Backbone as ProteinMPNN parsed JSONL, in Angstrom:
{"seq_chain_A": "MSFTASLRWLAPCVLSFGLAACAAPYRAADGQDPRFQPASASDVLVQTNWDLARWTLPGGGLRTIPHPSSNSRPLTASFAHVQGTPSMSGFAGCNQYNAPYTVANGQLIVRANPVATMMACAPQTMKLEQDFLAGLTRITAMSLDNTNNPQRMTWVLSSGDTLDFGRR", "coords_chain_A": {"N_chain_A": [[45.643, 122.706, 58.473], [43.501, 120.594, 60.205], [42.296, 120.425, 63.621], [41.792, 117.78, 64.475], [43.287, 116.312, 62.633], [45.824, 117.179, 63.336], [46.04, 116.074, 65.896], [46.053, 113.363, 65.222], [48.533, 113.115, 64.067], [50.241, 114.105, 66.079], [49.744, 112.541, 68.423], [50.835, 109.82, 68.009], [53.554, 110.536, 67.883], [54.099, 111.655, 70.438], [53.528, 109.416, 72.012], [55.524, 107.656, 71.059], [57.889, 109.001, 71.871], [57.492, 108.919, 74.636], [57.535, 106.143, 75.19], [60.147, 105.586, 74.367], [61.584, 107.029, 76.259], [60.979, 105.573, 78.54], [62.299, 103.206, 77.993], [64.96, 103.874, 77.949], [68.184, 103.488, 79.447], [68.486, 103.961, 82.916], [70.441, 106.285, 84.624], [72.124, 107.269, 87.503], [72.667, 110.496, 89.074], [75.402, 110.608, 89.444], [76.34, 109.112, 87.376], [76.494, 106.387, 87.719], [75.354, 103.067, 87.168], [72.444, 102.009, 88.551], [71.711, 99.339, 88.818], [73.921, 97.92, 89.504], [74.604, 98.723, 91.961], [74.556, 98.28, 95.428], [71.616, 97.829, 97.38], [71.125, 99.526, 100.409], [70.146, 97.898, 102.389], [70.908, 95.38, 101.543], [73.582, 95.206, 101.93], [75.35, 93.366, 103.725], [77.747, 93.589, 104.984], [78.238, 96.145, 105.912], [79.2, 98.311, 108.549], [80.712, 96.402, 109.901], [83.555, 94.703, 111.34], [86.602, 93.0, 110.828], [89.067, 90.462, 111.503], [91.875, 88.946, 110.036], [92.089, 85.546, 110.221], [93.09, 83.156, 109.201], [95.14, 82.131, 106.501], [94.973, 80.272, 103.778], [96.845, 78.448, 101.49], [96.766, 77.488, 97.952], [97.531, 74.714, 97.765], [96.822, 73.751, 100.219], [98.463, 74.33, 102.324], [99.377, 76.508, 105.083], [99.694, 79.998, 105.261], [101.929, 82.077, 107.012], [100.673, 84.396, 109.235], [100.17, 87.508, 111.025], [99.079, 87.407, 114.446], [97.013, 88.463, 117.192], [97.578, 87.067, 119.547], [100.261, 86.572, 119.438], [101.411, 88.93, 120.045], [101.306, 90.526, 117.808], [99.979, 92.69, 115.32], [96.936, 92.042, 113.769], [95.938, 91.496, 110.303], [93.354, 93.434, 108.926], [89.879, 94.112, 108.068], [87.456, 96.502, 107.58], [84.143, 97.654, 107.184], [82.168, 100.265, 105.926], [79.77, 102.889, 105.301], [80.627, 105.78, 103.861], [79.631, 108.941, 103.709], [77.474, 107.96, 102.235], [78.739, 106.303, 100.415], [79.971, 103.07, 99.899], [82.764, 101.914, 101.669], [85.759, 100.215, 102.296], [88.203, 99.571, 104.775], [91.313, 99.228, 106.568], [93.994, 97.443, 108.248], [96.943, 96.386, 106.751], [99.255, 95.027, 107.384], [101.643, 96.53, 107.359], [100.75, 99.031, 106.712], [97.904, 101.287, 106.682], [94.892, 100.921, 104.806], [92.507, 101.743, 102.2], [89.548, 101.326, 100.291], [87.051, 101.429, 97.705], [83.984, 99.569, 97.721], [81.531, 97.098, 96.715], [78.643, 95.201, 97.412], [77.184, 92.765, 95.678], [74.678, 90.601, 94.723], [75.409, 88.927, 96.846], [78.135, 88.866, 96.618], [81.344, 90.128, 97.295], [82.785, 92.924, 95.92], [85.606, 94.601, 95.256], [86.053, 97.691, 94.083], [88.169, 99.219, 93.103], [91.755, 99.532, 93.009], [93.243, 99.307, 96.213], [94.101, 102.152, 98.256], [96.961, 103.018, 100.078], [98.82, 103.868, 103.064], [102.326, 104.793, 103.297], [104.329, 103.39, 104.818], [107.359, 101.754, 105.697], [108.467, 98.396, 106.325], [109.563, 95.224, 107.694], [110.922, 92.978, 105.198], [109.51, 90.479, 104.833], [107.016, 91.033, 105.966], [106.242, 93.155, 104.354], [105.898, 91.807, 101.92], [103.744, 90.138, 102.554], [101.803, 92.126, 102.981], [101.685, 93.3, 100.398], [100.695, 91.131, 98.898], [98.226, 90.737, 100.179], [96.887, 93.212, 99.711], [96.839, 93.208, 96.889], [95.241, 90.989, 96.533], [92.723, 91.891, 97.272], [91.331, 92.959, 95.08], [90.94, 90.711, 93.675], [89.048, 88.92, 94.511], [87.115, 86.125, 94.15], [85.067, 84.691, 95.223], [82.864, 84.918, 98.006], [81.918, 84.065, 101.276], [79.663, 83.883, 104.028], [79.14, 82.873, 107.4], [76.649, 83.276, 108.437], [74.0, 85.143, 107.361], [72.466, 86.999, 108.73], [73.74, 87.723, 111.145], [76.727, 87.688, 110.792], [79.667, 85.898, 111.786], [81.892, 84.72, 110.818], [83.824, 85.083, 107.903], [84.689, 84.274, 104.597], [86.991, 84.55, 101.969], [87.694, 83.695, 98.64], [90.382, 83.83, 96.526], [91.429, 84.714, 93.164], [93.835, 83.45, 92.751], [93.579, 81.105, 94.075], [94.042, 81.08, 96.749], [92.713, 81.075, 100.089], [91.111, 83.149, 102.319], [90.329, 83.466, 105.643], [88.263, 85.112, 107.903], [87.582, 86.415, 111.166], [84.971, 87.896, 113.006], [85.255, 91.007, 114.716]], "CA_chain_A": [[45.466, 121.384, 59.038], [42.467, 120.656, 61.238], [42.687, 119.991, 64.967], [41.757, 116.316, 64.51], [44.432, 115.829, 61.854], [47.009, 117.459, 64.152], [46.083, 115.06, 66.965], [46.433, 112.078, 64.63], [49.974, 113.175, 63.824], [50.935, 114.39, 67.33], [49.576, 111.461, 69.406], [51.855, 108.771, 67.859], [54.881, 111.085, 68.207], [54.201, 111.749, 71.897], [53.581, 108.042, 72.505], [56.851, 107.119, 70.727], [58.874, 109.614, 72.769], [57.246, 108.409, 75.992], [58.049, 104.77, 75.271], [61.611, 105.648, 74.269], [62.096, 107.496, 77.553], [60.862, 104.465, 79.499], [63.255, 102.158, 77.65], [66.334, 104.36, 78.087], [68.784, 103.061, 80.717], [68.539, 104.998, 83.945], [71.732, 106.545, 85.256], [72.041, 108.202, 88.626], [73.337, 111.77, 88.813], [76.854, 110.412, 89.409], [76.68, 108.305, 86.214], [76.539, 104.968, 88.059], [74.191, 102.267, 86.83], [71.956, 101.552, 89.853], [71.572, 97.882, 88.895], [75.14, 97.355, 90.055], [74.834, 99.338, 93.26], [73.781, 97.534, 96.414], [70.669, 98.515, 98.251], [71.788, 99.561, 101.712], [69.685, 96.766, 103.186], [71.545, 94.141, 101.112], [75.008, 95.252, 102.259], [75.474, 92.697, 105.018], [79.058, 93.868, 105.575], [78.341, 97.507, 106.437], [79.366, 98.445, 109.999], [81.347, 95.218, 110.494], [85.021, 94.736, 111.437], [87.093, 91.633, 110.719], [90.497, 90.152, 111.625], [92.272, 87.77, 109.267], [92.408, 84.466, 111.153], [93.85, 82.088, 108.543], [95.382, 82.288, 105.063], [95.269, 78.941, 103.254], [97.393, 78.458, 100.135], [96.051, 76.548, 97.084], [97.846, 73.316, 98.057], [96.353, 73.403, 101.558], [99.376, 74.844, 103.343], [98.983, 77.766, 105.718], [100.642, 81.111, 105.203], [102.116, 82.697, 108.323], [100.084, 85.735, 109.344], [100.237, 88.006, 112.404], [97.935, 87.168, 115.332], [97.121, 89.207, 118.448], [98.145, 86.231, 120.607], [101.725, 86.627, 119.344], [101.724, 90.358, 120.185], [101.362, 91.127, 116.48], [98.719, 93.306, 114.907], [96.392, 91.256, 112.661], [95.415, 92.165, 109.119], [91.946, 93.707, 109.219], [88.98, 94.695, 107.065], [86.284, 97.15, 108.176], [83.242, 98.107, 106.128], [81.303, 101.372, 106.343], [79.312, 103.793, 104.246], [81.151, 107.115, 104.128], [78.816, 109.865, 102.914], [76.655, 107.163, 101.334], [79.553, 105.465, 99.532], [80.588, 101.945, 100.601], [84.219, 101.994, 101.73], [86.405, 99.283, 103.215], [89.506, 100.053, 105.225], [91.891, 98.33, 107.552], [95.435, 97.361, 108.41], [97.401, 95.358, 105.817], [100.522, 94.443, 107.818], [102.518, 97.684, 107.62], [100.048, 100.27, 106.399], [96.451, 101.386, 106.629], [94.43, 100.981, 103.422], [91.125, 102.137, 101.981], [89.121, 101.008, 98.928], [85.599, 101.376, 97.521], [83.501, 98.207, 97.496], [80.115, 96.866, 96.474], [78.172, 93.835, 97.616], [76.156, 92.508, 94.672], [74.325, 89.176, 94.684], [76.163, 88.229, 97.875], [79.552, 88.85, 96.267], [82.119, 91.327, 97.602], [83.548, 93.42, 94.773], [86.423, 95.78, 95.547], [85.913, 98.341, 92.782], [89.4, 99.888, 92.661], [92.921, 99.155, 93.807], [93.259, 100.037, 97.486], [95.119, 103.178, 98.504], [97.56, 102.708, 101.378], [99.893, 104.735, 103.534], [103.598, 104.367, 102.698], [105.311, 103.023, 105.836], [108.198, 100.598, 105.369], [108.635, 97.438, 107.422], [110.398, 94.068, 107.344], [110.601, 92.453, 103.865], [108.494, 89.425, 104.886], [105.736, 91.685, 106.238], [105.905, 93.92, 103.147], [105.407, 90.846, 100.926], [102.406, 89.766, 103.007], [100.925, 93.264, 102.713], [101.493, 93.428, 98.948], [99.815, 90.046, 98.461], [96.894, 90.995, 100.727], [96.279, 94.335, 98.984], [96.571, 92.756, 95.519], [94.14, 90.036, 96.606], [91.427, 92.552, 97.475], [90.64, 93.118, 93.797], [90.896, 89.395, 93.018], [88.131, 88.046, 95.25], [86.196, 85.47, 93.214], [83.926, 84.174, 95.983], [82.798, 85.318, 99.412], [80.844, 83.397, 102.005], [79.47, 84.244, 105.433], [78.538, 81.761, 108.129], [75.274, 83.632, 108.78], [73.77, 86.445, 106.734], [71.83, 87.934, 109.665], [74.735, 88.193, 112.105], [77.902, 86.872, 110.464], [80.835, 85.879, 112.673], [82.993, 84.217, 109.997], [83.757, 85.462, 106.493], [85.734, 83.622, 103.808], [87.212, 85.017, 100.603], [88.528, 82.877, 97.764], [91.027, 84.707, 95.551], [91.651, 84.101, 91.851], [95.052, 82.634, 92.862], [93.246, 79.876, 94.786], [94.214, 81.304, 98.19], [91.483, 81.265, 100.851], [91.328, 83.995, 103.499], [89.257, 83.323, 106.626], [88.217, 86.221, 108.851], [86.69, 86.364, 112.314], [84.417, 89.224, 113.299], [85.67, 91.623, 115.975]], "C_chain_A": [[44.463, 121.506, 60.175], [43.015, 120.126, 62.561], [42.757, 118.465, 65.051], [42.955, 115.732, 63.749], [45.731, 116.056, 62.621], [47.157, 116.427, 65.258], [46.523, 113.706, 66.423], [47.943, 112.018, 64.39], [50.745, 113.293, 65.141], [50.871, 113.222, 68.325], [50.612, 110.344, 69.223], [53.27, 109.267, 68.195], [55.095, 111.149, 69.714], [54.321, 110.355, 72.5], [54.959, 107.423, 72.236], [57.926, 107.679, 71.646], [58.714, 109.1, 74.196], [57.789, 107.002, 76.169], [59.572, 104.744, 75.193], [62.22, 106.091, 75.591], [62.03, 106.385, 78.591], [61.918, 103.393, 79.242], [64.702, 102.586, 77.835], [66.91, 103.908, 79.417], [68.881, 104.229, 81.685], [69.957, 105.098, 84.477], [71.492, 107.531, 86.382], [72.814, 109.463, 88.265], [74.849, 111.605, 88.727], [77.292, 109.515, 88.248], [76.707, 106.813, 86.479], [75.245, 104.283, 87.633], [73.664, 101.663, 88.126], [71.768, 100.042, 89.946], [72.783, 97.235, 89.539], [75.517, 97.991, 91.381], [74.001, 98.585, 94.29], [72.746, 98.417, 97.084], [71.284, 98.474, 99.637], [71.363, 98.381, 102.577], [70.391, 95.472, 102.788], [73.045, 94.118, 101.414], [75.2, 94.68, 103.66], [76.8, 93.003, 105.706], [79.141, 95.234, 106.254], [78.34, 97.493, 107.969], [79.887, 97.16, 110.642], [82.864, 95.366, 110.415], [85.529, 93.303, 111.544], [88.601, 91.565, 110.901], [90.781, 88.912, 110.783], [92.749, 86.698, 110.239], [93.27, 83.378, 110.515], [93.96, 82.403, 107.051], [95.833, 80.934, 104.556], [95.712, 79.055, 101.797], [96.685, 77.404, 99.284], [96.328, 75.073, 97.372], [97.388, 72.857, 99.431], [97.267, 73.868, 102.671], [98.888, 76.175, 103.903], [100.086, 78.799, 105.578], [100.728, 81.719, 106.594], [101.561, 84.113, 108.284], [100.185, 86.196, 110.79], [98.938, 87.74, 113.16], [98.117, 87.972, 116.607], [97.77, 88.395, 119.566], [99.673, 86.24, 120.585], [102.225, 88.066, 119.449], [101.949, 91.038, 118.838], [99.99, 91.703, 116.151], [98.167, 92.542, 113.702], [96.028, 92.129, 111.459], [93.911, 92.301, 109.315], [91.202, 94.213, 107.989], [87.765, 95.234, 107.804], [85.457, 97.748, 107.05], [82.313, 99.179, 106.677], [80.796, 102.093, 105.102], [79.753, 105.183, 104.654], [80.453, 108.072, 103.169], [78.035, 109.106, 101.846], [77.419, 106.244, 100.401], [80.18, 104.327, 100.322], [82.113, 102.01, 100.516], [84.743, 100.958, 102.718], [87.774, 99.841, 103.563], [90.052, 99.055, 106.225], [93.395, 98.448, 107.61], [95.916, 96.173, 107.585], [98.73, 94.717, 106.207], [101.53, 95.5, 108.191], [101.715, 98.977, 107.591], [98.538, 100.136, 106.521], [96.057, 101.463, 105.155], [92.961, 101.378, 103.387], [90.782, 101.804, 100.531], [87.598, 101.041, 98.85], [85.176, 99.93, 97.255], [82.01, 98.227, 97.187], [79.825, 95.434, 96.897], [77.013, 93.655, 96.644], [75.929, 91.008, 94.582], [75.153, 88.363, 95.669], [77.658, 88.183, 97.634], [80.203, 90.181, 96.631], [82.949, 91.69, 96.378], [84.288, 94.671, 95.221], [86.615, 96.469, 94.203], [87.162, 99.041, 92.277], [90.552, 99.381, 93.516], [92.917, 99.954, 95.101], [94.367, 101.083, 97.527], [95.653, 102.904, 99.902], [98.583, 103.766, 101.753], [101.217, 104.12, 103.073], [104.675, 104.059, 103.737], [106.094, 101.798, 105.355], [108.261, 99.675, 106.58], [109.473, 96.266, 106.911], [109.965, 93.485, 105.995], [109.499, 91.389, 103.861], [107.105, 90.028, 105.105], [105.292, 92.51, 105.038], [105.332, 92.999, 102.068], [103.986, 90.408, 101.278], [101.42, 90.886, 102.682], [100.646, 93.405, 101.217], [100.537, 92.362, 98.423], [98.382, 90.27, 98.945], [96.197, 92.099, 99.93], [95.961, 93.957, 97.538], [95.376, 91.807, 95.497], [92.775, 90.676, 96.752], [90.649, 92.705, 96.171], [90.534, 91.8, 93.033], [90.018, 88.406, 93.782], [87.137, 87.458, 94.254], [84.979, 84.887, 93.918], [84.025, 84.667, 97.416], [81.678, 84.521, 100.059], [80.851, 83.875, 103.448], [78.818, 83.064, 106.128], [77.07, 82.02, 108.454], [75.011, 85.013, 108.193], [73.129, 87.452, 107.678], [72.818, 88.533, 110.656], [76.029, 87.407, 111.891], [79.027, 87.029, 111.48], [82.081, 85.409, 111.936], [82.756, 84.628, 108.545], [84.94, 84.804, 105.787], [85.776, 84.238, 102.418], [88.037, 83.966, 99.884], [89.062, 83.82, 96.694], [91.235, 83.974, 94.231], [92.904, 83.22, 91.837], [94.774, 81.27, 93.49], [93.441, 79.986, 96.284], [92.845, 81.511, 98.837], [91.817, 82.046, 102.11], [90.106, 83.888, 104.397], [89.373, 84.425, 107.662], [87.264, 85.9, 109.991], [86.222, 87.78, 112.618], [84.904, 89.713, 114.646], [84.456, 92.125, 116.7]], "O_chain_A": [[44.56, 122.408, 61.007], [44.055, 119.469, 62.606], [43.691, 117.921, 65.64], [43.558, 114.757, 64.196], [46.638, 115.226, 62.566], [48.261, 115.957, 65.533], [47.274, 112.984, 67.079], [48.547, 110.952, 64.506], [51.785, 112.656, 65.307], [51.861, 112.947, 69.003], [51.228, 109.946, 70.211], [54.085, 108.513, 68.726], [56.147, 110.748, 70.214], [55.129, 110.138, 73.403], [55.502, 106.736, 73.101], [58.773, 106.938, 72.145], [59.708, 108.872, 74.887], [58.428, 106.7, 77.177], [60.213, 103.956, 75.888], [63.262, 105.577, 75.997], [62.923, 106.265, 79.43], [62.38, 102.744, 80.18], [65.59, 101.735, 77.875], [66.207, 103.935, 80.427], [69.3, 105.329, 81.324], [70.593, 104.08, 84.749], [70.752, 108.503, 86.23], [73.533, 109.492, 87.266], [75.516, 112.364, 88.024], [78.474, 109.187, 88.134], [76.925, 106.036, 85.55], [74.166, 104.868, 87.731], [74.369, 100.872, 88.753], [71.673, 99.51, 91.052], [72.69, 96.125, 90.063], [76.634, 97.811, 91.865], [72.837, 98.284, 94.028], [72.978, 99.603, 97.323], [71.906, 97.477, 100.004], [72.139, 97.913, 103.411], [70.475, 94.551, 103.6], [73.705, 93.107, 101.174], [75.211, 95.413, 104.649], [76.961, 92.708, 106.89], [80.023, 95.457, 107.083], [77.578, 96.758, 108.597], [79.551, 96.856, 111.786], [83.39, 96.059, 109.544], [84.953, 92.488, 112.265], [89.327, 92.48, 110.511], [90.02, 87.945, 110.814], [93.698, 86.913, 110.993], [94.083, 82.75, 111.193], [93.01, 82.875, 106.426], [96.939, 80.489, 104.86], [95.037, 79.679, 100.977], [96.057, 76.503, 99.84], [95.422, 74.252, 97.23], [97.55, 71.686, 99.773], [96.894, 73.811, 103.843], [98.091, 76.874, 103.277], [101.266, 78.497, 105.757], [99.714, 81.86, 107.277], [101.921, 84.918, 107.426], [100.276, 85.366, 111.695], [97.846, 87.832, 112.599], [99.244, 88.154, 117.067], [98.435, 88.957, 120.436], [100.31, 85.948, 121.597], [103.326, 88.383, 118.999], [102.697, 92.011, 118.744], [98.97, 91.237, 116.66], [98.869, 92.406, 112.7], [95.836, 93.338, 111.586], [93.265, 91.381, 109.817], [91.799, 94.673, 107.015], [87.12, 94.511, 108.563], [85.999, 98.282, 106.083], [81.74, 99.026, 107.756], [81.325, 101.926, 104.003], [79.308, 105.708, 105.675], [80.666, 108.014, 101.958], [77.942, 109.547, 100.701], [76.804, 105.474, 99.663], [80.857, 104.578, 101.319], [82.68, 102.143, 99.431], [84.236, 100.836, 103.833], [88.418, 100.5, 102.746], [89.345, 98.152, 106.673], [93.993, 99.399, 107.105], [95.368, 95.076, 107.697], [99.28, 93.936, 105.431], [102.201, 95.392, 109.217], [101.977, 99.902, 108.361], [97.978, 99.042, 106.471], [96.804, 102.008, 104.342], [92.267, 101.353, 104.403], [91.614, 101.974, 99.64], [86.924, 100.715, 99.827], [85.917, 99.162, 96.64], [81.328, 99.234, 97.375], [80.676, 94.556, 96.754], [75.981, 94.314, 96.77], [76.87, 90.239, 94.388], [75.556, 87.24, 95.366], [78.38, 87.522, 98.38], [79.67, 91.242, 96.309], [83.714, 90.874, 95.866], [83.666, 95.687, 95.529], [87.246, 95.925, 93.297], [87.207, 99.424, 91.108], [90.343, 98.863, 94.613], [92.621, 101.149, 95.092], [95.424, 100.92, 96.918], [94.884, 102.593, 100.812], [99.134, 104.461, 100.899], [101.217, 103.026, 102.509], [105.831, 104.438, 103.545], [105.546, 100.92, 104.689], [108.126, 100.121, 107.72], [110.025, 96.326, 105.813], [108.777, 93.493, 105.675], [108.643, 91.395, 102.976], [106.131, 89.584, 104.497], [104.101, 92.566, 104.731], [104.383, 93.371, 101.377], [103.126, 90.317, 100.402], [100.331, 90.629, 102.168], [99.5, 93.606, 100.814], [99.669, 92.652, 97.599], [97.431, 90.021, 98.203], [95.047, 91.939, 99.52], [94.917, 94.349, 97.016], [94.588, 91.819, 94.552], [91.766, 90.068, 96.393], [89.423, 92.591, 96.171], [90.092, 91.774, 91.884], [90.227, 87.196, 93.704], [86.405, 88.194, 93.592], [83.964, 84.617, 93.276], [85.116, 84.814, 97.968], [80.619, 84.324, 99.464], [81.89, 84.221, 104.009], [78.033, 82.336, 105.521], [76.323, 81.078, 108.718], [75.736, 85.959, 108.501], [73.24, 88.656, 107.447], [72.74, 89.72, 110.972], [76.387, 86.56, 112.71], [79.305, 88.125, 111.966], [83.201, 85.67, 112.376], [81.643, 84.534, 108.029], [86.053, 84.781, 106.312], [84.745, 84.426, 101.772], [88.974, 83.408, 100.455], [88.295, 84.522, 96.034], [91.217, 82.743, 94.194], [93.019, 82.332, 90.993], [95.624, 80.381, 93.448], [93.048, 79.085, 97.025], [91.931, 82.053, 98.215], [92.698, 81.657, 102.877], [88.987, 84.18, 103.976], [90.441, 84.649, 108.231], [86.267, 85.203, 109.806], [86.985, 88.739, 112.501], [84.965, 88.949, 115.609], [84.575, 92.683, 117.791]]}, "name": "protein", "num_of_chains": 1, "seq": "MSFTASLRWLAPCVLSFGLAACAAPYRAADGQDPRFQPASASDVLVQTNWDLARWTLPGGGLRTIPHPSSNSRPLTASFAHVQGTPSMSGFAGCNQYNAPYTVANGQLIVRANPVATMMACAPQTMKLEQDFLAGLTRITAMSLDNTNNPQRMTWVLSSGDTLDFGRR"}
């Protein structure tokens, strides 16, 4: 086979492999699809700390929650990047919790059930904590009062509950 004939056969093969490589979905070394990972600049929650100020039930009633003014410790949410991984943590009523999160298209997505310490407390407070922790993976909408320097954050849960937070 002549050199020219070899090129005629080899060139389309190389071009096909090159195009196939460009079309293949990119995966990071950890297997995550980068399209669903926030750019660090778009994570408006990173390095912020929040206290739950109001819990509104679907019918408009308010759920009783602890407030610092009543010498109670409020439910909290803090957002940070730990070794490059977005992680939220806080106090849920009885226990400390931690969960991985993502902010994509302005939406807070808690990617796994939160892990919490195992302290016991009063039944009413335990119920509040269980509902709060379960709600973390059921956030259907999130809004901030200001994307540059937010002071108020609101979550709407799939149950219809609305949780309003104030920034610490």
